[in-house]
C-alpha positions as semicolon CSV with decimal commas, in nm:
position;residue;x (nm);y (nm);z (nm)
1;M;11,732;10,000;7,022
2;Q;11,406;10,032;7,214
3;A;11,308;10,393;7,284
4;A;11,284;10,489;7,650
5;P;10,919;10,530;7,753
6;E;10,794;10,838;7,933
7;K;10,827;10,794;8,306
8;S;10,489;10,751;8,473
9;L;10,605;10,990;8,750
10;D;10,656;11,273;8,500
11;R;10,318;11,214;8,338
12;K;10,129;11,196;8,667
13;L;10,298;11,500;8,820
14;R;10,213;11,699;8,511
15;R;9,847;11,602;8,533
16;I;9,824;11,650;8,912
17;L;9,971;11,999;8,889
18;A;9,729;12,088;8,610
19;D;9,429;11,942;8,795
20;P;9,466;11,812;9,153
21;S;9,130;11,634;9,120
22;C;9,246;11,430;8,818
23;G;9,254;11,105;9,020
24;D;9,619;11,019;8,957
25;Y;9,812;10,881;9,253
26;I;10,186;10,815;9,265
27;L;10,322;10,503;9,435
28;A;10,684;10,465;9,542
29;D;10,864;10,164;9,685
30;A;11,135;10,244;9,940
31;K;11,402;9,980;9,893
32;D;11,665;10,188;10,077
33;A;11,641;10,005;10,410
34;D;12,009;9,905;10,394
35;M;12,084;10,268;10,488
36;A;11,896;10,213;10,814
37;F;11,874;9,853;10,934
38;G;12,193;9,686;10,812
39;L;12,171;9,305;10,797
40;A;11,797;9,303;10,869
41;A;11,716;9,538;10,579
42;P;11,630;9,272;10,317
43;G;11,386;9,099;10,555
44;L;11,380;8,753;10,708
45;A;11,497;8,445;10,524
46;P;11,267;8,139;10,544
47;G;11,256;8,025;10,906
48;G;11,411;8,347;11,033
49;Q;11,312;8,503;11,364
50;P;11,237;8,877;11,398
51;G;11,547;9,059;11,517
52;R;11,761;8,745;11,510
53;G;11,754;8,621;11,152
54;P;11,875;8,464;10,943
55;F;11,800;8,736;10,692
56;R;11,783;8,742;10,315
57;S;12,086;8,864;10,124
58;I;12,115;9,202;9,953
59;H;12,112;9,009;9,625
60;A;11,768;8,863;9,705
61;Y;11,652;9,213;9,803
62;R;11,765;9,344;9,465
63;D;11,592;9,057;9,286
64;E;11,264;9,180;9,438
65;I;11,339;9,524;9,296
66;R;11,395;9,374;8,951
67;T;11,062;9,193;8,972
68;L;10,869;9,502;9,084
69;V;11,027;9,723;8,818
70;A;10,934;9,465;8,554
71;E;10,574;9,478;8,680
72;G;10,572;9,857;8,632
73;L;10,311;9,915;8,903
74;V;10,516;10,160;9,110
75;D;10,617;10,498;8,976
76;I;10,937;10,541;9,180
77;M;11,191;10,291;9,311
78;L;11,393;10,446;9,594
79;M;11,729;10,280;9,662
80;S;12,060;10,328;9,835
81;A;12,339;10,453;9,610
82;S;12,504;10,109;9,612
83;T;12,185;9,933;9,503
84;S;12,121;10,196;9,238
85;E;12,475;10,143;9,108
86;A;12,416;9,769;9,078
87;L;12,074;9,796;8,912
88;A;12,049;10,134;8,738
89;I;12,411;10,197;8,639
90;D;12,557;9,848;8,591
91;G;12,230;9,667;8,511
92;R;12,058;9,946;8,312
93;L;11,734;9,826;8,471
94;F;11,540;10,149;8,424
95;E;11,640;10,243;8,069
96;T;11,329;10,097;7,908
97;S;11,103;10,110;8,215
98;P;10,836;10,367;8,306
99;V;10,962;10,345;8,667
100;T;11,185;10,631;8,789
101;P;11,495;10,535;8,992
102;A;11,571;10,746;9,298
103;V;11,849;10,748;9,558
104;R;11,837;10,841;9,927
105;M;12,068;11,141;9,942
106;N;12,110;11,175;10,317
107;D;12,092;10,950;10,620
108;T;12,025;11,154;10,932
109;T;12,126;10,988;11,258
110;D;11,769;10,897;11,358
111;I;11,764;10,628;11,087
112;W;12,087;10,464;11,208
113;L;11,896;10,160;11,333
114;A;12,168;9,897;11,371
115;A;12,094;9,624;11,625
116;G;12,273;9,653;11,958
117;T;12,320;10,031;11,958
118;G;12,229;10,255;12,248
119;G;11,960;10,401;12,029
120;Y;12,060;10,671;11,782
121;G;11,693;10,683;11,691
122;R;11,608;10,796;12,045
123;E;11,851;11,088;12,037
124;P;11,762;11,413;11,859
125;A;11,842;11,371;11,490
126;M;12,164;11,515;11,348
127;P;12,231;11,588;10,979
128;F;12,454;11,350;10,787
129;A;12,491;11,242;10,424
130;T;12,689;10,946;10,293
131;T;12,647;10,983;9,917
132;T;12,675;11,265;9,664
133;I;12,489;11,372;9,351
134;A;12,775;11,258;9,126
135;Q;12,772;10,915;9,292
136;A;12,394;10,884;9,255
137;R;12,422;10,966;8,885
138;W;12,746;10,796;8,788
139;G;12,856;10,569;9,073
140;R;13,169;10,777;9,125
141;A;13,275;11,100;9,293
142;E;13,405;11,258;8,974
143;A;13,131;11,273;8,711
144;P;13,272;11,210;8,361
145;A;13,015;11,449;8,212
146;A;12,776;11,720;8,324
147;G;12,408;11,644;8,363
148;P;12,224;11,316;8,424
149;G;12,414;10,990;8,400
150;P;12,299;10,628;8,377
151;G;12,200;10,628;8,745
152;A;11,935;10,830;8,927
153;N;11,857;11,195;8,865
154;L;11,603;11,202;9,149
155;G;11,695;11,196;9,516
156;L;11,523;11,188;9,853
157;F;11,638;11,439;10,113
158;S;11,514;11,386;10,468
159;L;11,458;11,629;10,755
160;T;11,378;11,552;11,118
161;L;11,298;11,862;11,323
162;N;11,283;11,850;11,704
163;D;11,154;12,194;11,807
164;S;11,505;12,318;11,883
165;A;11,644;12,628;11,713
166;L;12,000;12,496;11,747
167;L;11,934;12,144;11,613
168;D;11,674;12,237;11,354
169;S;11,880;12,518;11,204
170;A;12,166;12,270;11,149
171;M;11,925;12,030;10,980
172;L;11,784;12,304;10,756
173;E;12,134;12,434;10,677
174;A;12,223;12,087;10,548
175;Y;11,911;12,093;10,330
176;K;12,004;12,437;10,200
177;G;12,348;12,311;10,098
178;F;12,197;12,013;9,920
179;R;11,935;12,228;9,745
180;L;12,193;12,468;9,610
181;E;12,412;12,186;9,482
182;A;12,112;12,008;9,329
183;E;11,987;12,324;9,158
184;Q;12,328;12,393;9,006
185;A;12,358;12,031;8,888
186;G;12,001;12,004;8,754
187;F;11,931;11,721;9,001
188;T;11,570;11,686;9,117
189;H;11,458;11,579;9,462
190;F;11,163;11,512;9,685
191;L;11,154;11,613;10,049
192;E;11,081;11,387;10,344
193;V;10,992;11,548;10,678
194;F;10,954;11,323;10,981
195;Y;10,777;11,388;11,307
196;P;11,017;11,495;11,587
197;N;11,204;11,183;11,693
198;A;11,321;11,302;12,038
199;P;11,160;11,637;12,124
200;G;11,169;11,559;12,496
201;Q;11,552;11,539;12,495
202;V;11,635;11,878;12,345
203;P;11,921;12,055;12,526
204;G;11,808;12,363;12,714
205;K;11,441;12,259;12,730
206;P;11,254;12,088;13,012
207;A;11,269;11,708;12,987
208;G;10,966;11,567;12,814
209;S;10,864;11,893;12,643
210;R;10,722;11,852;12,293
211;P;10,506;12,039;12,041
212;E;10,144;12,061;12,158
213;D;10,007;11,991;11,808
214;V;10,261;11,778;11,626
215;A;10,063;11,764;11,299
216;R;10,047;12,144;11,276
217;F;10,410;12,165;11,388
218;L;10,515;11,953;11,091
219;A;10,283;12,117;10,837
220;D;10,378;12,468;10,943
221;H;10,748;12,383;10,926
222;V;10,706;12,249;10,573
223;V;10,538;12,571;10,460
224;R;10,786;12,791;10,645
225;A;11,094;12,603;10,524
226;L;10,986;12,616;10,159
227;A;10,863;12,976;10,162
228;G;11,215;13,100;10,096
229;V;11,286;12,848;9,819
230;P;11,229;12,968;9,460
231;R;11,083;12,734;9,201
232;A;11,418;12,611;9,071
233;G;11,514;12,466;9,409
234;R;11,181;12,328;9,528
235;P;11,110;11,956;9,576
236;L;10,894;11,771;9,325
237;F;10,673;11,656;9,610
238;L;10,663;11,596;9,985
239;K;10,682;11,273;10,180
240;I;10,542;11,318;10,532
241;P;10,347;11,117;10,789
242;Y;9,972;11,120;10,739
243;L;9,869;11,426;10,943
244;G;9,502;11,344;10,979
245;P;9,213;11,472;10,765
246;A;9,198;11,837;10,878
247;V;9,569;11,927;10,864
248;M;9,631;11,718;10,553
249;E;9,352;11,901;10,370
250;M;9,486;12,239;10,483
251;L;9,838;12,157;10,364
252;A;9,719;12,017;10,030
253;A;9,499;12,324;9,971
254;Y;9,760;12,580;10,080
255;D;9,968;12,570;9,761
256;R;9,854;12,368;9,460
257;S;10,210;12,366;9,324
258;L;10,323;12,160;9,625
259;V;10,226;11,795;9,577
260;V;10,178;11,625;9,914
261;G;10,260;11,260;9,978
262;V;10,254;11,027;10,278
263;L;10,497;10,769;10,411
264;G;10,393;10,416;10,491
265;G;10,552;10,369;10,834
266;S;10,581;10,032;11,008
267;A;10,460;9,707;10,853
268;G;10,122;9,681;11,030
269;T;9,828;9,496;10,875
270;T;9,740;9,483;10,507
271;H;9,434;9,697;10,580
272;D;9,663;9,961;10,737
273;A;9,849;9,998;10,408
274;F;9,549;9,999;10,178
275;A;9,347;10,232;10,401
276;L;9,638;10,477;10,421
277;V;9,630;10,515;10,043
278;E;9,251;10,541;10,037
279;E;9,224;10,794;10,321
280;S;9,522;11,007;10,229
281;K;9,396;11,040;9,873
282;R;9,052;11,141;10,002
283;H;9,210;11,421;10,204
284;G;9,448;11,564;9,945
285;A;9,761;11,346;9,928
286;R;9,868;11,237;9,580
287;V;10,173;11,022;9,663
288;A;10,247;10,733;9,899
289;L;10,586;10,578;9,966
290;F;10,593;10,234;10,124
291;G;10,898;10,047;10,246
292;R;10,844;9,795;10,523
293;K;10,482;9,730;10,424
294;I;10,589;9,612;10,078
295;N;10,905;9,435;10,191
296;A;10,719;9,239;10,462
297;A;10,440;9,129;10,228
298;E;10,382;8,760;10,160
299;H;10,415;8,824;9,785
300;Q;10,541;9,168;9,696
301;P;10,415;9,193;9,334
302;T;10,063;9,088;9,438
303;F;10,064;9,329;9,731
304;V;10,175;9,619;9,509
305;R;9,917;9,522;9,245
306;H;9,646;9,565;9,510
307;L;9,797;9,891;9,634
308;R;9,767;10,016;9,276
309;L;9,402;9,908;9,254
310;V;9,323;10,105;9,570
311;A;9,528;10,407;9,458
312;D;9,347;10,417;9,123
313;G;9,006;10,388;9,288
314;D;8,932;10,043;9,145
315;L;8,898;9,870;9,483
316;A;8,806;9,991;9,831
317;A;9,064;9,916;10,100
318;A;8,872;9,639;10,278
319;E;8,773;9,483;9,945
320;A;9,139;9,487;9,841
321;V;9,239;9,300;10,159
322;R;8,992;9,023;10,075
323;S;9,111;9,013;9,714
324;Y;9,475;8,998;9,828
325;H;9,406;8,700;10,055
326;A;9,224;8,524;9,770
327;A;9,525;8,585;9,545
328;L;9,762;8,443;9,809
329;A;9,549;8,130;9,829
330;T;9,569;8,094;9,450
331;L;9,949;8,122;9,474
332;G;9,955;7,860;9,749
333;L;10,101;8,106;10,001
334;Q;10,015;8,116;10,371
335;P;9,920;8,469;10,485
336;H;10,095;8,616;10,788
337;R;9,755;8,677;10,952
338;S;9,404;8,544;10,925
339;L;9,171;8,744;10,701
340;D;8,986;8,881;11,006
341;D;9,311;8,994;11,168
342;D;9,436;9,146;10,843
343;L;9,113;9,344;10,803
344;A;9,176;9,510;11,141
345;R;9,343;9,847;11,179
346;S;9,633;9,867;11,424
347;P;9,583;10,141;11,686
348;S;9,864;10,365;11,560
349;A;9,740;10,344;11,202
350;A;9,379;10,409;11,296
351;A;9,458;10,717;11,505
352;Y;9,400;10,959;11,217
353;R;9,120;10,781;11,033
354;G;8,909;11,007;10,811
């Protein structure tokens, strides 16, 4: 029987914590979109129209996961509990892979993005969790044994804070409950903190009111929320929006034991994705988690291969865009955009350029 290799996540975290300037950078693929978008989560089938479909099946979505895990270019594969059950527990996909499986452990209401709703994402986020630690590990509510099972022993827990003592305390209370359960079970996690999703709709506050400096609001809340958490209950790393050079550098420098990572956001251009890795690394981030940017790519393995080249400092972002287009041409694939358009930065992505 082939021995299980060391997970690249464990090796890189160890080196980053010993020396933040070591150059290591952790890449994660977020294939948990079925917990947010429903039918649209796997992406469009050939000939599909945005928002209307037809869409790929969950089986095709999982085939992409199998391909990317076989490539070994990401360090973490984040999935829903049902996908993890199919691939990690039933399929034993990660047993001989350096890739670490992870499960989304909560699904706050702001990611309930089903088509045709009145807009849960536009209402202040409320805490909610579908799955449990036992289900992430074993695919069942009653674990047959203590400790890690054949599934995931790493989970993502997500917070969305809206500058409301009432709403935010409920969100943080849910995180406290999860942390205590995870610590007792020996289950590790990483923490995602989103920007406020509806700060202008908070009960008891004037309509339209919002934090004056949203980057500092988020960074300060991260520090404050974790100040009361001892080492045994702390997250392995953070996943947050890119806060811009100044605040990102302050957060990364504040506590060297807290590894800071960024989330990829909407699909955008190829340059948006590559530049996010390049710029965030320059300003202190050591992790990036991409979901839609990878899933919307013309050829996911080639896209991730170029993300890895940028993350490891082997290609500059613009150079990687050109190389990616050349690779698509070699594969006989039509790019979504012209090279000139794909080299552009979308306004939202360029807002915090370093």
